[in-house]
C-alpha positions as CSV (number, residue, x, y, z in Angstrom):
1,M,0.0,0.0,0.0
2,K,2.8,2.4,0.9
3,N,4.5,1.7,-2.5
4,L,1.3,2.7,-4.3
5,L,1.0,5.9,-2.3
6,V,4.6,6.8,-3.1
7,I,4.1,6.2,-6.8
8,I,0.9,8.3,-6.7
9,A,2.7,11.1,-4.9
10,L,5.5,11.1,-7.4
11,I,3.1,11.2,-10.3
12,I,1.2,14.1,-8.8
13,G,4.5,15.9,-8.1
14,V,5.7,15.4,-11.7
15,V,2.4,16.7,-13.1
16,L,2.5,19.8,-10.8
17,I,6.1,20.5,-11.7
18,S,5.3,20.2,-15.5
19,I,2.3,22.6,-15.1
20,L,4.5,25.0,-13.2
21,L,7.2,25.0,-15.8
22,V,4.8,25.5,-18.7
23,L,3.3,28.5,-16.8
24,L,6.7,30.0,-16.0
25,F,7.9,29.7,-19.6
26,K,4.7,31.3,-20.9
27,Q,4.9,34.1,-18.4
28,S,8.6,34.6,-19.3
29,A,7.7,34.8,-23.0
30,L,4.9,37.3,-22.3
31,Q,7.2,39.4,-20.1
32,K,9.7,39.6,-22.9
33,N,7.0,40.9,-25.2
34,I,5.7,43.4,-22.7
35,N,9.1,44.9,-21.6
36,H,10.3,45.9,-25.1
37,G,13.9,46.1,-24.0
38,Q,13.4,47.2,-20.4
39,K,15.8,45.3,-18.1
40,S,13.8,43.2,-15.7
41,S,14.8,40.0,-13.9
42,S,12.2,37.3,-13.3
43,A,14.9,34.8,-12.5
44,M,14.3,34.9,-8.7
45,G,10.6,34.1,-9.1
46,K,11.3,31.3,-11.5
47,G,13.9,29.7,-9.2
48,I,11.8,29.9,-6.1
49,G,8.7,28.7,-7.9
50,I,10.5,25.6,-9.3
51,G,12.1,25.1,-5.8
52,I,8.8,25.2,-4.0
53,A,7.3,22.7,-6.5
54,F,10.1,20.3,-6.1
55,G,10.2,20.8,-2.4
56,A,6.5,20.1,-2.0
57,A,6.8,16.9,-4.0
58,I,9.9,15.7,-2.1
59,G,8.3,16.7,1.3
60,L,5.1,14.7,0.4
61,V,7.1,11.6,-0.5
62,F,9.2,12.1,2.7
63,G,6.0,12.4,4.7
64,I,4.5,9.2,3.2
65,V,7.7,7.2,3.7
66,T,8.1,8.3,7.4
67,D,4.3,8.0,7.9
68,N,4.1,11.6,9.1
69,I,2.6,13.5,6.2
70,S,2.2,16.8,8.1
71,L,5.9,16.9,8.8
72,G,6.8,16.2,5.2
73,I,4.4,18.8,3.9
74,S,5.7,21.4,6.3
75,I,9.4,20.7,5.6
76,G,9.1,20.4,1.8
77,P,8.3,24.0,0.9
78,G,11.0,25.3,3.2
79,M,13.6,23.1,1.5
80,G,12.1,24.2,-1.8
81,V,12.7,27.8,-1.1
82,A,16.3,27.1,-0.1
83,I,16.8,25.1,-3.3
84,G,14.9,27.8,-5.3
85,V,17.3,30.6,-4.2
86,A,20.2,28.5,-5.5
87,I,18.3,27.8,-8.8
88,S,17.4,31.5,-9.1
89,A,21.1,32.5,-8.7
90,A,21.9,30.2,-11.6
91,F,19.0,31.6,-13.7
92,Q,20.1,35.1,-13.0
93,K,23.7,34.4,-14.0
94,K,22.5,32.8,-17.2
95,E,20.2,35.7,-17.9
96,E,23.0,38.2,-17.5
97,E,25.2,36.3,-19.9
98,N,22.5,36.1,-22.5
99,N,21.1,39.6,-22.1
100,E,20.3,41.2,-25.5
101,T,18.8,44.5,-26.2
102,V,15.8,44.9,-28.4
103,E,17.8,46.7,-31.0
104,T,20.2,43.8,-31.3
105,Y,17.3,41.3,-31.5
106,N,15.6,43.4,-34.2
107,K,18.8,43.6,-36.3
108,K,19.2,39.8,-36.1
109,S,15.5,39.4,-37.0
110,V,15.8,41.7,-40.0
111,T,19.0,40.0,-41.2
112,G,17.3,36.6,-40.9
113,I,14.2,37.8,-42.8
114,L,16.3,39.2,-45.6
115,I,18.4,36.0,-45.9
116,G,15.1,34.0,-45.9
117,L,13.7,36.2,-48.7
118,L,16.9,35.9,-50.7
119,V,16.9,32.1,-50.4
120,L,13.2,32.1,-51.4
121,I,13.8,34.2,-54.4
122,L,16.7,32.1,-55.6
């Protein structure tokens, strides 16, 4: 019976994490369209959100295994926030390395469109 509960908890955790990631990436894409070159970092929110999702899933599994679900549920998000801060630091570093202005992006887009039209004509 415990094995079945652990498997169900893992499946629920994976589904919740997948939903969270899809929502985060959609929000990130919308934020890029809204900002129009304004420098804004959503890395901290992404990292903490992912950390809380993983922490809740890990805490639930820990609670089921130790037969104390309330302890697992209460420890999980705390661990998730701690993990999320580390993840957000990695996201922020990656975001700073890949930071492009709108002008650079537009130049690349125009160049790509012109090359595509040239290939289409030929």
